[in-house]
N, C-alpha and C positions, 0 to 999 in steps of 0.2 A: 662704253659706246662700241658698237660693232664696227668692224673694219670698214665696211661700206659707208656707214654713217659718218665715220671719222674723215674719210676722204671727201665726202660730200660737204661736210662742215668746213673743212679747210679750203675747198674750192669756193664756197660762198664768201668766206672771209677774205680770200685772195682778190676776188672780184671787187669787193667793197673797197679794200685798201688801194686797189689799182686805180679806181675811178673817182673816189671822193677826195678832193684836194683841200677842202676847208676842214680844219682840225675838228671843230665842233660838230659838224655834220658826219664826218667819218667816225668819230667816237660814238655818236648816237647810233649810227648804222651798225657798227661792231657790236654794241651792247644789245641791239635788237636782234641781230643774227644769233648771238649767244643764247638769248631767250628762246628763239625759234628752234635752235638745235636741242636745247634741253627738253622742250615740249614735244615736238614731233617733227620727223623728216619724212612722213608717210608719202607725200606726193612725189618727192624726189626719189624715194625708194621704188615707188611704182614706175616711174620713168626708167630707172635703171633695169628693173626686172623685166618690163615689157621689151626693152631693147635686147636683152639677152634671150628672152623667150622667142623672139622673132628672128634670131640668128645674128644679131649684132655682136661685134667684138671690139676690143680695144678700150682704152681708158678715157677717150675724149667724151664719152657719154656722161662722165662725172660733171663736166662743165655744163652740158645741156641740162642735166638734172638740177644742178645749182641754179640755173636760170629759172627753171620751174619753181623752185623753192623761193627764190627772190620775188617772183611774181606773187606767190601765196602770201609771203610776208607783207608785201606792199598792200594787198588787199585786206589782210587781217588788220593792219594799222588803220586803214580807212574805215573798216567796219567798226573798230573799237571807238574811233573818234566820233563816228556818226551815232552809235548806239550808247556812248559813254559807259562802255563796259571795261572790265579788266583794268581797274584804275591803278593797279600795281605794276603795270607794264612800263618799260623805260620811256616809251614815246609819250606817255601821259605826263612825264616829268618835264617835257619840253614845252615851250610856248606852242599854242595850237598851230600858228603860222609855220613854224619850223617843222612840226610833226607832219603837217601836210606836204611840205617840201621834201621831207625825208620819204614819205610814201610815194610821191611822184617820182623821185630820183631812183628808188628801188624798182619801180615798175619799168622805167626806162632802162635801167641797167639790166633788167631781165632780158629784154629784147636785144639789147647790144651784146650781151653775153652769148645768147643763142646764135645770133647772126655771125659771131666771131668763131664759132666752132668749126673744127676741121672735119666736116662731112661733105659729101657731094653737094654742090651748090643748090641743085634743084631740091634735094631733100631738106636743106636748111630753110630755104624760102617757103617750102610747103609747111614745114613745122612751125616756122615763125608766123605764117598766116593763120595757121590753126590756133596757135596760142592767142593771137590777137582777137580772133573771132570768139573764142571761149571767154576771154575777158569781157568783151562787149556783151555776150549773153549773160555772164555773171552780174554785170553791172545792171542790166535789166532786172534780173532777179532780186538783186539787192534793193533796187528801187521799189519793187513790189513789196518787199519785206518792210521797208521804211515807211511806206504808205499805210501799212497795217490795216488793209481793207479786205483781207482774206475772210471769206464767209463759210467755206466748207472744205471738205477733204480734197476735192478735185483741185480747188484753187490753191491749196497748200502744196499739193504735189507738183503743180505747175510751177510755182515759185521755186521749190527746192530743185527741180530739174534745171531751171535756169541759173540758180545760184550755186550752191555747194556742189551739186552733182556735176555741173559743167566743168568745174575745176578738177575734180577727180578724173573725168573723161579726158581733160587736157593733159593731165599727168601721164595717164596710160598711153594716150595716142601719140604724144611726142616721142616716146620710146619706139612705138611701132613705126612711125614715119621715118625716123632717123635710121631704123634698121632695114626698112623695105622700100621706102619712098612712096608708100601708099597708105591710105586710111583703111581701117577695118570697121565695117558696120557692126560686127559682133562685139568688138571691143567697145565701141560707142554705147551699145545697148547694155552690156553687163557693167560698164563703168557707171552708167546712170543708176542702175539698180543698187550698186555698191554705195553710191553717194546718197541715195534716198534712205537706205538702211542706216547709214551712219548719222544722217541729220535727225531722223526720228529718235535714235538713241540719245543724241545730244540734247534734243528738246525735252526728252523725258527726264534726263538728269537735271537739267536746268530748272525744271518746274519745282523740284524739291530743294534746290540750293538757295536758301535765303540769306546766305552770308556774302557770296561773291557775285552771283549773277542769278537773277530769277525772272523768267518771262511773265509770270503772273504779276509780280510787283510792278513790272514795267508795262503791264496790260498789252503784252505782245501776243498776237494770235498765232498759235502753233497747233499742230495736230492734237497733241495730248490735252492742251487747254481747251481747244474747241469741243473735244469729246466730253471733258469734264463739265463744261458749262451746259452742254445738252442733256446731262444726266441729272442735274440738280433738281430735286422736287420737294425736299423737306424744307420747311420754313426756317429751321435752325441753320440751314446751309446758305440761305438767301444772301448773306453778307458777301459771299464770294461774287455773285452776280452784281450786287450793288457797287462793290469796289471796282470791278472790272468795267462797269458802265459809268463810273465816275461819280456815283452818288455818295461814296465814302472816301474820305482822304486817307492817305497812306498811314499816318500816325495812328489811325483807329484800328488798323489790322496788322501792324508789324509784329505784334506779340502773339499772333495766332498761327505761327508756323507749324507747330505740332498738330493743331486741329486741322490745318490744311492738308498736312501729310496723311493724316487719318482719313480724310475725305477722299483724297486721291486713291487710296487703297480700297476704301469701301465702295466706291463707284466703279471699280475695275478699270480706272484710267491707266494705271501702270500696266495692267495685263493687256489692255487693248493696244497700247503703244508698242509693247513688246511683240505682240502678234503681228502688227503691221511692219515693224522693223524686220522681224524674221521672215515674213512673206517676201519682202524685197530681197533679202539676203539669199533665200532659197531660190528665187528666180535668177539671181546672179550665178549661183552654183549650177543651175540647169543650163544656162547659156555657156558657162565656162566648159561644160562637158562637150559642147559642140566644136571646141577648138581642137584641132588635130595636133596635139602636143603631148610630149612625155608627161606622165603623171607627176613626176618630181617638180616640174614647173608649175603645174596646177596646185600642188600642195604649198609651194612657196607663195603663190599669189593668194591663196585662201588665208595663209598666215598673215600676210601683209594687209589683207582686207579687214582683219579683226580689229 
């Protein structure tokens, strides 16, 4: 683990141990943080990086970045409970009532941790308000995702902007605000493009993952799946539409993963999803060039965005 990630992980664990008095809840929180640390601390890293990029100094930013990661963890838990995804995660081993309590506690702890940071009071209040606003936006996006009524690419992008992209924007902007006291419209815009690119890549991977999580098996409307459904013309491929529209049960198509993967390639679905993800990523790079920063900072941000 890199030095910055180690410090960030230690700060997350310290905040959990400080605030959770009930042993059962504290142990569940510690286990959940350990999983988060192993999987990714991308958002906290983006907070740290933007703070340094915009002239911030000192170690207190690690506490603020931990607050961002605790917020992400809380929303990840809620997302998994709602979607019944990632069943090997420690929160799924808890009674659902306790898992919900854990998510609520982590989300509250995120705000409490940020408000307790040693930055100028006005900066902290502005950052906390921004974080709360982005959580509300992401909750609206998650609701659109759960309703699963997306019908086209425009509606999909609108959902992603409100859901996952809003959280990446939050991570970046928290660092900017704590360094400068102000928001940046440019960071808002490129953070959104970064989030869109990442979500399309994730959705494309999930489409072919029939073991752990699969949007097709869950009949979840994503950009790659909407494109795939729109390209089906051969009678031999109609089973995909029949399953997605509920005319075939899961047990009749579970063995057709290889056939489905071949169809995804044959229809150009993977290529299209890659193109849309790269388009958003290139727009992020174009916007990043407008920032008046040393190229070394830009290279670090590009690496963090991958």
